[in-house]
C-alpha positions as CSV (number, residue, x, y, z in Angstrom):
1,X,140.4,84.8,19.9
2,X,139.5,83.1,16.7
3,X,136.3,81.8,18.2
4,X,135.4,85.2,19.5
5,X,135.9,86.8,16.1
6,X,133.6,84.3,14.5
7,X,131.1,84.8,17.2
8,X,131.1,88.6,16.7
9,X,130.7,88.2,12.9
10,X,127.8,85.8,13.5
11,X,126.1,88.3,15.8
12,X,126.7,91.1,13.3
13,X,125.0,89.1,10.6
14,X,121.9,88.7,12.8
15,X,121.5,92.4,13.3
16,X,120.4,95.1,10.8
17,X,123.4,96.9,9.5
18,X,122.1,100.3,10.7
19,X,121.8,98.9,14.3
20,X,125.2,97.4,14.8
21,X,127.1,98.9,17.7
22,X,130.4,97.2,18.7
23,X,131.8,98.6,22.0
24,X,135.1,97.6,23.4
25,X,136.1,97.8,27.1
26,X,139.7,97.5,28.1
27,X,138.8,95.5,31.1
28,X,142.4,94.6,32.3
29,X,143.8,98.1,32.0
30,X,142.3,100.2,34.8
31,X,142.7,103.9,34.1
32,X,142.2,107.1,36.2
33,X,141.2,106.8,39.8
34,X,137.6,107.8,40.5
35,X,137.5,110.0,43.5
36,X,135.3,108.8,46.4
37,X,133.7,112.3,46.1
38,X,132.8,111.9,42.5
39,X,129.0,112.1,42.9
40,X,127.3,113.9,45.7
41,X,124.7,116.3,46.9
42,X,124.4,120.1,47.3
43,X,122.2,121.6,49.9
44,X,120.8,125.2,49.8
45,X,118.0,126.5,51.8
46,X,115.7,127.3,48.9
47,X,112.2,126.0,48.3
48,X,111.8,125.7,52.1
49,X,114.6,123.1,52.1
50,X,115.6,123.7,55.7
51,X,112.9,125.1,58.0
52,X,109.7,123.4,56.7
53,X,111.8,120.8,55.0
54,X,114.8,118.8,56.1
55,X,114.7,120.4,59.5
56,X,111.9,118.5,61.3
57,X,110.7,121.4,63.5
58,X,106.9,121.7,62.8
59,X,106.4,125.2,64.5
60,X,106.9,128.3,62.4
61,X,108.5,131.2,64.1
62,X,108.9,129.2,67.3
63,X,111.0,131.9,69.1
64,X,108.8,134.9,68.0
65,X,111.8,136.5,66.3
66,X,110.3,137.2,62.9
67,X,110.1,140.9,62.1
68,X,106.5,140.6,62.9
69,X,106.9,138.7,66.2
70,X,103.5,136.9,65.8
71,X,103.9,136.0,62.1
72,X,102.9,132.3,61.8
73,X,100.7,132.5,64.9
74,X,97.0,133.1,65.4
75,X,96.2,134.5,68.8
76,X,93.0,134.8,70.9
77,X,92.4,136.4,74.3
78,X,95.1,138.2,76.2
79,X,98.4,137.7,74.3
80,X,101.3,140.1,74.3
81,X,104.9,140.1,73.1
82,X,107.7,141.1,75.5
83,X,111.5,141.3,75.8
84,X,111.8,141.9,79.5
85,X,114.3,139.5,81.1
86,X,114.3,137.1,78.2
87,X,115.3,133.5,78.2
88,X,117.8,133.9,75.4
89,X,119.9,137.0,74.8
90,X,120.1,136.5,71.0
91,X,116.4,135.6,70.7
92,X,114.9,138.1,73.2
93,X,111.2,138.0,72.2
94,X,108.6,135.8,73.9
95,X,104.8,135.8,74.5
96,X,102.8,136.5,77.6
97,X,99.6,134.6,78.0
98,X,97.3,136.4,80.5
99,X,93.9,136.0,82.0
100,X,91.2,136.5,79.3
101,X,89.1,138.6,81.8
102,X,86.0,136.4,81.5
103,X,85.1,132.9,82.6
104,X,83.8,132.1,79.1
105,X,86.7,133.5,77.2
106,X,90.0,131.8,76.4
107,X,93.6,132.9,75.9
108,X,95.9,131.0,73.6
109,X,97.8,130.6,70.4
110,X,97.6,128.5,67.2
111,X,100.4,127.6,64.8
112,X,99.8,125.8,61.5
113,X,103.5,125.2,60.8
114,X,104.8,125.3,57.3
115,X,101.8,124.9,54.9
116,X,100.0,123.0,57.6
117,X,101.3,120.4,60.1
118,X,101.6,116.9,58.7
119,X,100.4,114.4,61.4
120,X,100.7,110.6,61.1
121,X,98.4,108.2,62.9
122,X,100.0,106.5,65.8
123,X,103.2,108.6,65.7
124,X,104.3,110.4,68.8
125,X,105.0,114.1,68.7
126,X,107.3,115.7,71.2
127,X,106.4,119.2,72.4
128,X,108.7,121.5,74.4
129,X,108.6,125.1,75.6
130,X,110.6,127.4,77.8
131,X,108.2,128.9,80.3
132,X,107.8,130.7,83.6
133,X,105.1,132.2,85.7
134,X,104.4,135.7,84.7
135,X,103.8,137.1,88.2
136,X,106.1,136.6,91.2
137,X,104.5,134.6,94.0
138,X,101.6,133.4,91.9
139,X,100.2,129.9,92.1
140,X,101.2,127.3,89.5
141,X,99.7,127.8,86.0
142,X,98.6,125.3,83.5
143,X,98.6,125.2,79.7
144,X,96.9,122.7,77.4
145,X,98.6,121.6,74.2
146,X,96.4,120.2,71.4
147,X,96.9,118.8,67.9
148,X,93.9,119.6,65.7
149,X,93.0,118.2,62.3
150,X,91.7,120.1,59.3
151,X,88.1,119.6,60.5
152,X,88.9,121.3,63.7
153,X,88.7,118.1,65.7
154,X,91.2,117.5,68.5
155,X,93.4,114.4,67.7
156,X,95.9,114.7,70.6
157,X,96.0,116.6,73.9
158,X,98.3,117.0,76.9
159,X,98.6,119.4,79.9
160,X,101.7,121.0,81.4
161,X,101.9,122.7,84.8
162,X,104.3,125.6,85.1
163,X,105.5,126.1,88.6
164,X,108.5,128.4,88.5
165,X,109.2,132.1,88.2
166,X,112.4,131.2,86.4
167,X,112.7,130.1,82.9
168,X,112.6,126.3,82.6
169,X,112.1,123.8,79.8
170,X,108.9,121.8,79.9
171,X,108.1,118.8,77.7
172,X,105.2,116.7,76.8
173,X,104.4,114.0,74.3
174,X,101.2,113.4,72.3
175,X,100.2,110.8,69.8
176,X,98.1,111.6,66.8
177,X,94.9,109.5,66.4
178,X,94.8,110.2,62.6
179,X,96.9,110.9,59.6
180,X,96.4,114.6,58.6
181,X,98.4,116.7,56.1
182,X,97.0,120.0,57.2
183,X,96.9,119.9,61.0
184,X,97.7,122.6,63.6
185,X,98.9,123.0,67.1
186,X,96.8,124.9,69.7
187,X,97.9,126.1,73.1
188,X,95.4,127.2,75.8
189,X,96.0,129.0,79.1
190,X,93.8,127.0,81.5
191,X,94.3,129.2,84.6
192,X,93.9,132.8,85.7
193,X,97.7,132.8,86.4
194,X,99.6,134.1,83.4
195,X,102.7,132.5,81.8
196,X,105.6,133.6,79.6
197,X,106.4,131.2,76.7
198,X,109.4,131.0,74.4
199,X,110.9,128.6,71.9
200,X,107.7,126.7,71.4
201,X,108.7,123.5,69.6
202,X,107.1,120.3,68.1
203,X,109.1,117.5,66.5
204,X,107.9,114.1,65.2
205,X,109.5,111.4,67.3
206,X,110.9,109.6,64.3
207,X,113.3,112.5,63.5
208,X,117.0,111.8,63.1
209,X,119.0,114.4,65.1
210,X,116.3,117.0,64.4
211,X,116.0,116.1,60.7
212,X,113.1,114.5,58.8
213,X,113.9,110.8,58.8
214,X,112.4,110.2,55.3
215,X,114.4,113.0,53.7
216,X,117.6,111.8,55.4
217,X,117.0,108.3,54.0
218,X,116.5,109.9,50.5
219,X,119.9,111.4,50.8
220,X,121.6,108.3,52.2
221,X,120.2,106.1,49.5
222,X,122.0,108.3,46.9
223,X,125.3,107.0,48.3
224,X,126.8,110.4,48.0
225,X,130.5,111.0,48.2
226,X,130.5,114.7,48.8
227,X,128.1,117.0,50.6
228,X,128.3,120.7,49.8
229,X,126.5,123.2,52.1
230,X,125.0,125.6,53.0
231,X,124.7,127.1,49.5
232,X,124.6,128.6,47.0
233,X,123.5,132.2,47.0
234,X,122.6,132.2,50.7
235,X,126.3,132.1,51.4
236,X,126.6,135.6,49.9
237,X,123.2,137.0,51.1
238,X,121.2,139.7,49.3
239,X,123.6,141.9,51.3
240,X,126.4,141.1,53.6
241,X,124.2,141.5,56.7
242,X,122.0,138.6,55.5
243,X,124.9,136.3,54.4
244,X,125.0,132.9,56.0
245,X,127.3,133.1,59.1
246,X,128.2,129.7,60.3
247,X,129.1,130.8,63.8
248,X,125.5,131.9,64.3
249,X,124.4,128.3,63.4
250,X,126.2,126.4,66.2
251,X,126.0,126.3,69.9
252,X,122.7,126.1,71.9
253,X,119.9,125.8,69.3
254,X,117.5,128.0,71.3
255,X,120.0,130.9,71.2
256,X,120.9,130.8,67.5
257,X,119.8,134.1,66.0
258,X,117.3,134.4,63.2
259,X,118.5,135.2,59.7
260,X,116.6,136.5,56.7
261,X,116.5,134.0,53.9
262,X,117.7,135.7,50.7
263,X,115.1,133.7,48.8
264,X,112.1,135.1,50.7
265,X,111.3,137.8,48.2
266,X,113.9,137.3,45.4
267,X,111.3,135.9,43.0
268,X,108.5,138.3,42.7
269,X,106.2,135.7,41.2
270,X,106.9,133.3,44.1
271,X,107.3,135.4,47.2
272,X,107.4,134.0,50.8
273,X,107.8,136.9,53.2
274,X,107.7,134.3,56.1
275,X,110.8,132.5,54.8
276,X,113.6,132.8,57.4
277,X,116.5,130.8,58.8
278,X,116.2,129.8,62.4
279,X,119.6,128.0,62.1
280,X,118.1,125.0,63.8
281,X,119.7,123.2,60.9
282,X,123.2,124.6,61.3
283,X,126.8,123.6,60.6
284,X,127.0,121.1,63.4
285,X,123.9,119.3,62.0
286,X,125.4,119.5,58.5
287,X,128.6,117.8,59.6
288,X,126.6,115.2,61.5
289,X,124.5,114.5,58.4
290,X,127.6,114.2,56.3
291,X,128.9,111.6,58.7
292,X,125.6,109.7,58.7
293,X,125.2,109.4,55.0
294,X,128.9,108.7,54.4
295,X,129.7,111.8,52.4
296,X,132.8,114.0,52.8
297,X,131.7,117.5,54.0
298,X,132.4,120.6,51.8
299,X,131.4,123.7,53.6
300,X,131.4,127.0,51.7
301,X,132.1,130.4,53.3
302,X,131.6,134.0,52.2
303,X,134.6,135.6,50.5
304,X,133.4,139.1,51.5
305,X,131.3,139.6,48.3
306,X,127.6,140.1,48.5
307,X,125.5,138.5,45.7
308,X,126.9,140.1,42.5
309,X,123.6,139.6,40.7
310,X,121.9,141.9,43.3
311,X,124.7,144.3,44.1
312,X,126.3,146.4,41.4
313,X,128.5,148.8,43.3
314,X,131.8,148.0,45.0
315,X,130.8,149.5,48.3
316,X,128.3,146.6,48.7
317,X,131.3,144.4,49.4
318,X,134.1,144.1,51.9
319,X,137.3,145.9,50.9
320,X,140.3,143.6,50.3
321,X,142.2,145.1,53.2
322,X,139.2,144.6,55.6
323,X,138.8,140.8,55.0
324,X,140.4,139.5,58.1
325,X,137.1,138.8,60.0
326,X,135.9,136.7,57.0
327,X,139.3,134.9,56.8
328,X,139.1,134.2,60.5
329,X,135.7,132.7,60.1
330,X,137.1,130.3,57.5
331,X,140.1,129.3,59.8
332,X,137.8,128.9,62.8
333,X,135.5,126.7,60.8
334,X,138.3,124.3,60.0
335,X,139.2,124.3,63.7
336,X,135.5,123.6,64.6
337,X,135.6,120.6,62.2
338,X,139.0,119.2,62.9
339,X,140.4,120.9,66.0
340,X,141.5,119.2,69.1
341,X,139.1,119.5,72.1
342,X,141.6,121.9,73.7
343,X,141.0,124.5,71.0
344,X,138.3,127.1,71.3
345,X,136.2,125.8,68.4
346,X,137.1,122.2,68.8
347,X,135.9,122.4,72.4
348,X,132.6,123.8,71.2
349,X,132.2,120.8,68.8
350,X,133.0,118.5,71.7
351,X,130.5,120.3,74.0
352,X,127.8,119.8,71.4
353,X,128.4,116.1,71.5
354,X,131.1,115.2,69.0
355,X,134.6,115.2,70.5
356,X,136.1,113.4,67.5
357,X,137.0,115.5,64.5
358,X,134.8,115.6,61.5
359,X,137.8,115.0,59.2
360,X,137.2,118.0,57.0
361,X,139.4,117.8,53.8
362,X,138.3,120.7,51.7
363,X,136.6,124.1,52.0
364,X,134.9,126.4,49.4
365,X,135.5,130.1,49.4
366,X,132.8,132.1,47.6
367,X,129.9,131.1,45.4
368,X,129.4,132.0,41.7
369,X,131.7,135.0,42.0
370,X,133.1,136.4,38.8
371,X,135.2,139.3,37.4
372,X,138.0,141.2,38.9
373,X,136.5,141.6,42.4
374,X,136.9,137.9,43.3
375,X,140.6,136.8,42.7
376,X,142.3,139.3,45.0
377,X,139.9,138.4,47.8
378,X,140.2,134.7,47.2
379,X,144.0,135.0,47.2
380,X,143.9,136.3,50.8
381,X,142.0,133.3,51.9
382,X,144.4,130.9,50.0
383,X,147.4,132.4,51.7
384,X,145.9,132.2,55.2
385,X,144.4,128.7,54.9
386,X,147.5,127.2,53.3
387,X,149.7,128.8,55.9
388,X,147.8,127.3,58.8
389,X,146.2,124.2,57.2
390,X,148.3,123.1,54.3
391,X,146.5,119.8,53.8
392,X,143.1,121.4,53.3
393,X,142.0,121.6,49.6
394,X,140.5,124.9,48.6
395,X,137.6,125.2,46.1
396,X,137.0,128.4,44.2
397,X,134.5,129.3,41.5
398,X,134.5,130.0,37.8
399,X,131.2,132.0,38.1
400,X,127.6,131.3,37.2
401,X,128.1,130.5,33.5
402,X,129.4,127.4,31.6
403,X,131.4,129.5,29.2
404,X,132.1,133.0,28.0
405,X,134.5,135.8,28.8
406,X,133.9,135.8,32.6
407,X,134.2,132.0,32.7
408,X,137.5,132.0,30.8
409,X,138.9,134.8,33.0
410,X,137.8,132.9,36.1
411,X,139.6,129.8,35.0
412,X,142.7,131.8,34.1
413,X,142.8,133.3,37.6
414,X,142.2,130.0,39.3
415,X,145.1,128.5,37.5
416,X,147.3,131.4,38.4
417,X,146.4,131.0,42.1
418,X,147.1,127.3,41.9
419,X,143.7,126.4,43.3
420,X,142.8,122.8,44.1
421,X,139.3,122.7,42.6
422,X,137.1,125.0,40.5
423,X,133.4,125.0,40.9
424,X,131.5,125.1,37.6
425,X,127.8,125.7,37.4
426,X,125.4,125.1,34.5
427,X,121.6,125.1,34.3
428,X,120.9,124.4,30.6
429,X,118.3,122.8,28.4
430,X,118.5,119.0,28.0
431,X,119.9,119.3,24.5
432,X,122.9,121.2,25.9
433,X,123.6,118.2,28.2
434,X,123.3,115.7,25.3
435,X,125.6,117.9,23.2
436,X,128.3,118.3,25.9
437,X,129.0,114.8,27.0
438,X,132.6,115.5,25.7
439,X,132.9,118.8,27.6
440,X,135.9,117.7,29.6
441,X,137.7,115.5,27.0
442,X,140.2,118.3,26.3
443,X,140.5,120.0,29.6
444,X,144.0,120.7,31.0
445,X,145.1,117.6,32.8
446,X,147.6,119.5,34.9
447,X,145.4,122.4,36.1
448,X,142.9,122.6,39.0
449,X,140.4,119.8,39.2
450,X,136.8,120.3,38.3
451,X,133.9,120.4,40.7
452,X,130.6,120.5,38.8
453,X,129.0,122.0,41.9
454,X,125.6,123.0,40.5
455,X,124.0,121.6,37.4
456,X,120.6,120.5,36.2
457,X,118.8,120.1,32.8
458,X,115.9,122.5,32.7
459,X,113.4,120.7,30.5
460,X,109.7,121.1,29.8
461,X,107.1,120.0,32.4
462,X,106.0,121.0,35.8
463,X,108.8,119.4,37.8
464,X,111.4,116.9,36.6
465,X,110.7,115.1,33.4
466,X,112.5,112.1,32.0
467,X,114.0,114.1,29.1
468,X,115.9,116.2,31.6
469,X,117.0,113.2,33.7
470,X,118.1,111.2,30.6
471,X,120.2,114.1,29.3
472,X,122.0,114.3,32.6
473,X,122.7,110.6,32.5
474,X,124.2,111.1,29.0
475,X,126.3,114.0,30.2
476,X,127.5,112.1,33.2
477,X,129.1,109.4,31.0
478,X,131.5,112.3,30.1
479,X,132.1,113.2,33.7
480,X,132.9,109.5,34.4
481,X,135.2,109.1,31.4
482,X,137.1,112.2,32.5
483,X,137.4,111.3,36.2
484,X,141.1,112.4,36.1
485,X,139.9,116.0,35.7
486,X,136.4,115.9,37.2
487,X,136.7,115.0,40.9
488,X,133.2,115.7,42.1
489,X,129.7,116.7,40.9
490,X,126.5,117.7,42.6
491,X,123.0,118.2,41.1
492,X,121.1,121.3,42.3
493,X,118.9,122.3,44.0
494,X,118.3,119.4,46.3
495,X,114.9,119.9,47.9
496,X,111.6,121.6,47.2
497,X,108.3,121.7,49.1
498,X,105.4,121.2,46.7
499,X,103.7,124.2,48.1
500,X,106.7,126.4,48.8
501,X,109.0,126.1,45.7
502,X,110.6,129.0,44.0
503,X,112.9,127.2,41.7
504,X,112.5,124.1,39.6
505,X,113.5,121.4,38.8
506,X,114.7,119.9,42.1
507,X,116.1,116.5,43.0
508,X,113.6,115.6,45.8
509,X,110.1,117.0,46.2
510,X,108.1,116.6,49.4
511,X,105.0,117.6,51.2
512,X,104.3,117.5,54.9
513,X,104.0,113.7,55.0
514,X,106.0,112.2,52.3
515,X,108.8,112.7,49.7
516,X,109.0,112.0,46.0
517,X,112.2,110.8,44.3
518,X,112.4,112.4,40.9
519,X,113.6,110.6,37.8
520,X,116.8,112.7,38.2
521,X,117.2,111.2,41.7
522,X,117.3,107.7,40.2
523,X,119.9,108.7,37.7
524,X,122.1,110.3,40.5
525,X,121.5,107.2,42.7
526,X,122.7,104.8,40.0
527,X,125.8,106.8,39.3
528,X,126.5,107.1,43.1
529,X,125.9,103.5,43.7
530,X,127.9,102.2,40.7
531,X,130.7,104.8,40.5
532,X,133.5,102.3,40.7
533,X,137.1,103.0,41.6
534,X,138.8,103.3,38.2
535,X,137.9,104.4,34.7
536,X,138.0,101.7,32.0
537,X,138.6,102.8,28.5
538,X,135.4,102.2,26.4
539,X,135.4,102.9,22.7
540,X,133.5,102.3,19.5
541,X,135.8,102.2,16.5
542,X,138.6,103.6,18.7
543,X,136.6,106.7,19.8
544,X,134.6,107.6,22.9
545,X,130.9,106.8,22.7
546,X,129.4,110.3,23.3
547,X,126.2,110.7,21.2
548,X,126.5,109.3,17.7
549,X,123.0,108.2,16.7
550,X,122.0,108.9,20.3
551,X,124.2,106.4,22.1
552,X,126.4,107.3,25.1
553,X,128.5,105.0,27.2
554,X,131.2,104.8,29.9
555,X,132.8,102.0,31.9
556,X,134.4,101.6,35.3
557,X,135.9,98.9,37.5
558,X,135.1,98.6,41.2
559,X,138.1,97.0,42.8
560,X,136.3,96.7,46.2
561,X,133.3,94.9,44.8
562,X,135.3,93.3,42.0
563,X,132.8,94.4,39.4
564,X,132.9,95.6,35.8
565,X,130.3,98.3,35.2
566,X,129.0,99.8,31.9
567,X,126.5,102.7,31.7
568,X,124.6,103.0,28.5
569,X,122.2,105.8,27.4
570,X,120.0,105.7,24.3
571,X,118.5,109.2,23.7
572,X,117.1,108.2,20.3
573,X,113.5,107.1,19.6
574,X,114.7,103.7,18.2
575,X,116.1,100.7,20.1
576,X,119.8,100.0,19.6
577,X,121.5,96.6,19.5
578,X,124.8,96.8,21.3
579,X,127.6,94.3,21.8
580,X,130.1,95.0,24.5
581,X,133.4,93.1,24.4
582,X,135.3,93.1,27.7
583,X,138.8,92.7,26.4
584,X,141.2,90.9,28.7
585,X,138.5,88.8,30.4
586,X,137.7,85.1,29.7
587,X,134.3,84.6,31.4
588,X,132.0,87.4,32.7
589,X,129.6,85.1,34.5
590,X,126.1,86.2,35.4
591,X,125.5,89.9,35.7
592,X,122.8,92.4,36.5
593,X,121.1,95.0,34.3
594,X,119.2,98.0,35.9
595,X,117.0,99.9,33.4
596,X,115.4,103.3,33.6
597,X,113.1,104.4,30.8
598,X,110.0,106.4,30.1
599,X,108.2,108.9,27.9
600,X,110.3,112.1,27.6
601,X,107.5,114.2,29.3
602,X,106.9,111.7,32.1
603,X,107.8,112.7,35.7
604,X,107.4,111.4,39.2
605,X,104.9,113.5,41.2
606,X,103.1,113.4,44.5
607,X,100.4,110.8,44.0
608,X,102.4,109.2,41.2
609,X,105.8,108.8,42.7
610,X,107.2,105.9,40.8
611,X,106.2,106.4,37.1
612,X,110.0,106.2,36.4
613,X,111.9,103.8,38.6
614,X,114.5,101.1,38.1
615,X,113.8,97.6,36.8
616,X,116.4,95.0,37.6
617,X,117.1,91.8,35.7
618,X,119.7,89.1,35.6
619,X,121.9,88.9,32.5
620,X,124.4,86.6,31.0
621,X,127.1,87.0,28.3
622,X,126.5,85.7,24.8
623,X,125.9,81.9,24.9
624,X,126.3,81.9,28.7
625,X,130.0,82.6,28.8
626,X,132.9,84.4,27.2
627,X,133.6,88.1,27.4
628,X,130.9,89.5,25.1
629,X,127.6,90.9,26.3
630,X,124.8,91.8,23.9
631,X,121.9,93.9,24.8
632,X,119.0,95.8,23.2
633,X,119.0,99.3,24.7
634,X,115.4,100.6,24.5
635,X,114.5,104.0,23.1
636,X,115.0,106.9,25.6
637,X,116.6,104.6,28.2
638,X,119.5,104.5,30.7
639,X,121.0,101.2,31.6
640,X,123.6,100.2,34.2
641,X,125.1,96.7,33.5
642,X,127.5,95.1,36.0
643,X,129.4,91.8,36.0
């Protein structure tokens, strides 16, 4: 200890007085347990996050169920829409391709997908269609399927013979000769015999269970502990008729009914009247994805309140005494996730290919609800869920604001109802995040736990700049330090198509061929990868390090990896010399430093995807041993140091 004191004095003498920062980590006194769910992801179908995004289907309006049955399609020749003897009772529309009436004319359809079809050279694309001969007793008919590039050149072609008067599924595979971001699919009728077509589908062969493989990898690489879905405001719907109903999103994909996406015309300056939910990405797929990426699922259900931002009269909502169907939906969802295969909904899960339970542990009831309408409805759900499933944790909401009268009232009611978790949301300027790293220092340790379910710094710039990401990194040191109160946190929103966005910033941007990991993504990834298992007390002069002269810090221990981890944020425009003493250790050994830094306005964009990305170096303690690590934290930087 005497040698260590002399060493620290010597180091202090070598640094300018204004730059001396002495941090102490109580390395041998593990504190609060960090929940496995601490850092995760939140999915909402906004910005074409599902159809046209994570869901890999390339055909828009594949079942002809949009209000305009041919929206998304160009037609030529003799094309009609019919509902006579449909293939699917909940998706009754289909198209009839008939003889063009002239040997030199053609009948067919074109579909450009979502902002064009992205084709990759050498990749196989799997086409499928439900079809039948239109006329009884007619000879076999033939259709030709083509992929076409932006210069109107055919890059792949295949023919299908239709030989039955009954609906059958037909498939074909084609391989693109080129890489093309704005391709299309064309279907020709090649015979005089007419055909009926429904559920016209095209998937890239590298999809994972119907999802875009590159976007799934973007999620898995975050190492998320929790996955909240399907929203967000779509849980509520613009009205109750358009709320997300999970039972419509399971079972046979072809027979899942269309739903209007509440974001299709919410933003007058960014309207997409063609934005609907086919439910191809439904609750079964959400649970599968949770399992694949190692995240605990957190489904959210409607509490009987339509979006309160868009509905201002009580008759827009379900009366408290009429909530039973909504409560049944919640109970049935738990059975779908966890029920034995002998139960109704457990059997459906098994029939879909997953006989084992999904091990659901928590459920959310309502999204961003506030005021006196919410608690009496929530209470009904709590009573029913706890009576039947006492081990399921229930997550409620404190509303859309980070503070204020409604926020305080919401928390008061959540405590009264003895809720397990309370979902807090905040979309604020970066300075708010810098200023609120200590937000949870004084929260009630005995009340419900916090779920920071939607948050993001809304900074300057077109997408996601480094100032926003750095402020979130600073704020998250406070989440980590208060892991006894904060049990989980998810950035929002998750996805955005570069041509179909309505809300920004977003964690992952993508076009039809590739994705871009934002600077914010890298911050979330580092927290998720290095979250640890226990909080370690880290102080400067006996106090938490939460913004003095721009420095923020937190520390954790990972008992599984046997690592000591320190996160350091410097928000100032000057470098800071920092000494970290790991009290209770004798020799740290070699460690690793991961650094993120950049100009505050810098951002990762399509074409420039890695302007901000981690740089990793090996590090050693002072003089190659001991328990003191010294580093120079660059201006506007985020560092993760582990030993």
